[in-house]
C-alpha positions, 0 to 999 in steps of 0.5 A: 828890734834888731836885725832878723831873718826867717828860721827853720827849726827841725825838730827831731824827737830823741835824735842821737847826736853820736848817731848824726855826728859820728855812726851815720854821718857818712850817710846823711848828706843834708844833715852832715853838710850843716854839721861841716858847714855850720855851727853844731854841739851836743846839746844837754836836756833838762831834768828829766830828759823825756819829751814832755817837759823838754819840748816846752823847755826848750821853746820857753827857756823855762825849767821844768820846775818853773812849767810845773811839767815833770813828765806826762802825767801828774798827780791831782792834787795829793791824791794816791791815784788820781792824775792828769795828762800834761796839755797845752793848757798847762805851759803857762809860760810863753813860748817863742811863737807867743813871742813872735806873734806879740811881735807881729810875726807870723809863725808856723807850728807843727807837732810840738809837744804839748800842743793839744789843745791848739792855742791861738797864734799869728800864723798856722798850727797843728797839734802833737802826738797827744792829740786823742783823735783827728775828730777833735780840733787839731788846728789853728785855725780850725779851717786848716784841718781841712786844707791838711785833710784834702792834701793827704787824708787823715793826719796821723799824730803817732803809731803805737811803738810798743808792739811785737808787730813790728813790720805793721809798725814800721809801715805805719811809721814811714806812712806817719812820716811821709804825710808830715813831711807832704803837710810841711812841705805845703806849709812851708810853700804855701803859708807866710812864716818867718818861724817855722818849727816842727817836730818829728816824733818818729825818730823817738818811735824808731829808736824805742822799737828797733834799738835792741836790734841795731845796738850790739851792747844790748842785752837782747841784740841778735846779729844779723836779725832782719831789722838790723838796718831799720834805724840807719835806714829811717835815719837816712829818710828823715835826711832826705826829707829834711833836704827837701824841706830846706830847698823850699825854705828858701835862700834867706832862712837859717836851719836849727836842728834840735832834739829834746834828749838823746838815746841809750840802750836799756839794760831792763826795767827796775820795780820800784814799788817792789823793792819798797815794798821789800825795804818795808816803806810800801804796804799792800793789804795782800800781795797783787795775784796779778801785774797791775798798776799801782793805782788798781793794786791793793796799797794800804795807804794807811801803812805806806810811807813811801811810793813811786811811779814809773817811767823813763825816771822814778818819781818817789812820793813820801806819805806826809801828815797834813798832805795826804789823806793817810799820811804817816810821816810827821812834817817835822821828819820830812827832811830826814826821812826824805835823805834816809830814803834818798840814801837807800835809794843810792845803795841799789844794785843791779842782778849781779850785785854791782852797785848801779850808777844811781842819780837821786835828786831833790827837785828844789836842788834842781829847778830854780822855782817850783811849780805844779806838783813835784815829786819827793825825789826823782830817781835815775836808775843806773844813769838812766840805763834801767827804766822804772817800772811802777807796776806792782805784782812782780816776782822780781825786782829786775825785770829784762823788758819794759813792764808797759810793753816792749821797749828797748830804749832809754833817754840819754841826757844829751840831745842834737844841735846844729845851726846852719845859714846858707849865706854862711854868717854862722860857722865855726864848727863844734861848740861845747856846753850848750843846754836845751834853755839856750834855744829860745834865746837864740831864736828869738835873736835871729828874729830880732826879738830880746830873750825874756830877762827871766829865761834860763839860757843863753844866745848860742850865736845871733844876728848883730844888732 
């Protein structure tokens, strides 16, 4: 091992670089100080730029294809309707804290997706927002749970952010964040560690719930609304809490601030399965009377050739003979048919008839390795400005709102990166070309460890031997 230092990784889910580096810079004294005195830049996320898989990519240095993680949920086998939710059990590549543990380095890991169920490590871990509830085991070691609950009462993993009850949500958001940072302050002061990593999911939730009240370009924005300052005020609150944590971390600690992706306004939701039905690629036994999940819709799978999933991006599946139960597309025609579908998707227009900036990917062209259950195509509607609505039964292919409850924001491809050292070892200002894959190798370097040969990133700046 080479030279090493203590490392504190501040994860702010969805934190936008244009907000931290520009729009809010004068109002965030702690983050701005680190920007001014350290190294910073926009951090290019992975494909797709969503919470799961992005945090797993960040802390393993491996692509979603290698991890076999393409989103929160995945098909079971080649089923039309059955799926599973990704958990820590599906992250089979070693994380930076796994590698630290193997080298006798102690870690504290809090709320990093996906970390439920908790896995053993040399140190302490509290699981993330996918944890069902506090009745489950959510800490390692298990008795850490009692320390947490003695300190704050019931631990809060997440808030229900797709709601119209925004005043209540705002109260719950601050309560969750207050409790999380009280626990973080306790762990950083009381537990031994050389690597301390946490993720605050609240930044993501405040964006999705309040973006239309903040962004003047959002189609739902109303000037002078009562929630106009919610997002900047929450960032100020986070900045204050991060400042307190940095003080507790000690003078010999390098601080890294990262986000898994950025944020942008949502222009609307595109009903991918309604469009596929219009194109004759998806067949219903009869038109759904109400809006339903596709899994519950009267789909005629024997006549359907293509269907899609909703979310921040669309996953497109082809009904292939010998792969799906009622496969329609001969394997020898798979590639030509897939190309045909991709070409159709690229012609999609917005409600005014303008061509969308469609991004259509074949997974094998994006990832060096393909594991798990990849879709046949990955689609970003209008370069991630339009959400994919996977439900069926709409009377239109365009929705002004999300089909799964209120949601104002989408994910942008670039997140935030800051590296700061109180002793001035890392300076140089803005750095270009940073990628999410670079974070794990950089953390390992700071801990005095070598990156794994199959990690897909590089050390951004580090300690020399």
